[in-house]
N, C-alpha and C positions, 0 to 999 in steps of 0.2 A: 400373525400374532393372534389370530382369532382362536378362542378356546383356551388361552393361557391366562390364568388369573395373575394380576399384577402383584399380589401378595405372595405368590409362590416363588420357589427357588428356580423353577424352570424358566421364568422370564429373564433371569440374569444369564442363563446359558444361551438363550435365544439371542439376547443382545450381544453377547460375546462373539457369536458367529457373524453378526451383521456389521459390527464396527470395524473401522480400518484406521491406519495411520496413528496419529497422536491421540485420537479418541480411544483406540484400542489400548494404547499405553496407559491412559488415564483409567480405563476400566480395570486393567490388571493391577495397577497401583492401588486402586480402591479395594479390590478383593483382598489383597495382602494386608492393607492397613486396617481394614475393618474386621478381618478374620471371620468370626462366627456371627457378627451382627449385621452382615450384609443384607440389604434389601433393595428392591428396585427404587424405592423412594430415596433412600440414602445415596444411592448411586446418582440419581438424577440431580440431587442437591450438589453433590461433588462435581458433576459434569457442568452444571450451571455456573459454578464458581470458576471452572476452567474456561468456559466460553465468554462470559460477560466482559472480561477485560479487553478482548479483541473487538468488541462491538461498542464499547463505551464511547460516547460522543466526546467526552473530555480528552480521552487518549487520541481520538482522531484529530481533534483541533490542535493538540500538542504536536502531533505528527505533521500537520499542515504548517504550523508555525516553524518547525525545525526542518522542513523539507529543503533538501540540498542535493545537488547532483553528486555528492561525495558520500560514500559509505565506508566506514572503517579506514579512512584516509585514501581510498581509491576512488577515481572518477568512474561513475557507473555508466556513463554514456548518455548522450542527448536523448535518444529514443526511450531508454529505460526510465529516465527522469520524467520525460513527458508522459509516459504511460502511468507512472506513479501519481503524478498530479491529476490525471484524468480519473484514476481510481478514487483518489481522495475527494475529488469534486462530486463524484457519484454517491459516495458514502455519506458526505456531509449534507444532510437534508434538514429542513426545519420541521416544526410540528405539523405543518400542512402537507408535507411531502415534497416541497419545492427545494431545488438546489440552493444552498447558501452561497456557493462560490460561483460568481458569474464568469463568463468566458473572458471578459476583459481582465478581471482580477487574476485568473489562472494564467493568462498570457503575460501579465506583468510579473507574476511570481517566477515564471519560466525565464523571462528576459533578465530579471535581476540576479539570477543565479547562473547565468552563462559564464563560461571562462572569458577572461578579459579579451583575448585575441578574437573571439567570436563577437562579443558584445560591441567592441569598438568599430567593427566593420559592418555588423548587421543592423544595429539600431538606427544609424542614419538612413538606411535604405527602406525602413518599414513604412508601408502605406496603411492608411486607415482601413482600407478594404481587406487587409490580410486577416485571415482567421488564425486560430491557434495552430491548426494543422499546417498552415502556410509557414508560420514561424518555425515550427519543428522541422519541416522539410528543408528550409533554408539553413537552419542551424546544423542539421545533419550533413549538408553539403560542405559547410565549412569544417566540420569535424573530420569528414572523410578526406578533404583536401589537406588538412593538417597531418593526418595519419600517414598520408602518402608523400609528405614533404613538399607539397605545393605552396603552402603558406607557412610563415614563421609564427611561432607562438610568442616571440619576444616583441614587446611594444617599442616603438621608436620614441625617444625622449621628446617631450614637448619643448618648443622653442621659446 
């Protein structure tokens, strides 16, 4: 981008060649919407509006609060849910750059949202020494056993 002035129309052409995916879609939408008033600076303002909601702390916290292994009424799977919790833990940091979600809190969130057939058999077996990854591996074993018909998903009635 050396030698291209930010005020020129050439910079928009250059950006158009470098963008991919949804960023490119936003670029084309901005060109059509602004018509003759397009500038690098107006595009960057539009692009910032496009990006900020995905990095907002408030939205990440809402996502954490609503985290569940079900998406659109379908079970997403133990491993996918665990990876999502890991991702949210990494993204949720305080002003000093430290993680806000501890391993214990992440593990509890994971356990609280397990299907009943896994929770009732796994929770009594948990040891204090187990890590989050240990919990996930054990839950995956139960999920795999259920998929292959080795365990029942119906709970026995309490006496």
